[in-house]
C-alpha positions in Angstrom: -7.0 18.5 21.3 -4.1 19.3 19.0 -3.8 22.5 17.0 -2.1 20.7 14.1 -4.2 20.3 10.9 -6.5 17.5 9.9 -6.5 18.4 6.2 -3.4 19.2 4.2 -3.3 19.8 0.5 -0.3 18.6 -1.5 0.3 22.0 -3.1 0.9 23.5 0.4 3.7 21.0 1.1 7.3 22.1 0.8 9.6 19.9 -1.3 12.9 18.5 0.0 15.5 15.9 -1.1 15.7 12.8 1.1 18.9 10.9 1.8 18.2 8.5 -1.0 18.1 11.4 -3.5 14.4 11.5 -4.3 12.4 14.7 -4.3 9.7 14.4 -1.5 6.7 16.5 -0.4 5.7 15.2 3.0 1.9 15.4 3.0 1.2 14.1 6.5 3.5 13.3 9.4 3.8 14.1 13.1 5.8 17.3 12.3 3.0 18.9 10.2 -0.3 17.2 11.2 -2.2 15.6 13.9 -0.9 12.1 12.7 1.4 10.5 15.3 2.5 7.0 14.1 2.9 7.1 10.4 3.8 9.4 7.5 2.6 9.9 3.9 4.7 11.6 1.3 4.7 12.1 -2.5 8.1 11.2 -4.1 9.2 12.1 -7.6 12.1 10.6 -9.6 12.9 12.5 -12.8 13.3 10.7 -16.1 16.4 8.6 -16.3 17.3 9.0 -12.6 17.7 6.4 -9.8 17.6 6.7 -6.0 20.5 5.5 -3.8 20.1 2.0 -2.6 19.1 2.2 1.1 17.0 0.7 3.8 15.1 1.9 6.8 16.2 0.5 10.2 12.8 0.7 11.9 10.2 1.8 9.3 7.9 -0.4 7.2 7.4 1.4 3.9 4.9 1.1 1.1 5.5 2.6 -2.3 2.3 3.2 -4.2 3.0 4.1 -7.8 0.7 6.9 -9.1 2.2 7.5 -12.5 5.2 6.8 -14.7 7.1 3.5 -14.8 10.1 2.3 -12.9 12.4 -0.5 -12.2 12.9 -1.5 -8.6 15.6 -3.4 -6.8 14.4 -5.0 -3.6 16.7 -7.3 -1.6 18.5 -8.5 -4.8 15.3 -8.9 -6.9 14.6 -6.6 -9.9 11.1 -5.9 -11.3 9.2 -3.3 -13.1 6.5 -1.1 -11.5 3.8 1.2 -13.0 0.8 3.2 -11.9 -1.4 1.2 -9.6 1.4 -1.0 -8.2 2.1 -1.2 -4.5 5.5 -2.4 -3.2 5.9 -3.6 0.4 9.3 -2.9 2.1 10.0 -4.3 5.6 12.6 -2.7 7.9 16.2 -3.6 6.9 15.2 -4.4 3.2 17.6 -2.8 0.8 15.8 -1.0 -2.1 16.1 1.6 -4.8 14.0 2.7 -7.8 14.8 4.0 -11.3 12.6 5.9 -13.6 12.6 4.0 -16.9 9.7 5.9 -18.5 9.4 9.1 -20.6 7.7 11.1 -17.8 8.5 11.7 -14.2 7.9 8.7 -11.8 5.5 9.7 -9.1 4.6 7.6 -6.1 3.4 7.8 -2.5 5.6 6.6 0.4 3.8 5.4 3.5 6.0 4.8 6.5 5.3 3.3 9.9 6.8 4.6 12.1 7.0 8.0 10.3 9.9 8.8 7.9 13.0 10.3 9.6 16.3 11.0 7.9 18.2 9.2 10.6 16.3 6.0 9.9 17.6 5.9 6.3 20.8 4.0 5.8 22.5 4.4 2.4 24.1 1.2 1.3 25.8 2.3 -1.9 27.1 5.3 -3.8 24.9 6.3 -6.6 27.1 5.5 -9.6 24.5 6.0 -12.3 
């Protein structure tokens, strides 16, 4: 049996900046919980900001928008997202998200296998 926690509260999670420039709090992942094959994080993009276009070499990713509104670029397609929307991102799919609302854009990132910095490949300089 593992000594890593089964229950973790978001307020107890340390915030850090990922390679794509978003502010993340990793809620559950192998490094902080008993989970072994996936990760769950809360991401925040401030008003008017955009992440760097990137892809993940091995991870499938789901963005689940909790609040705010954004514009996503996924593999050359542009569309708007808002609370309640889920976006599927397969490995190798270039993507980025911009906050186009008046409040912070908050979403969950679910990654399988778990998020790791080395799996994130930046494909452009953020010129915005």
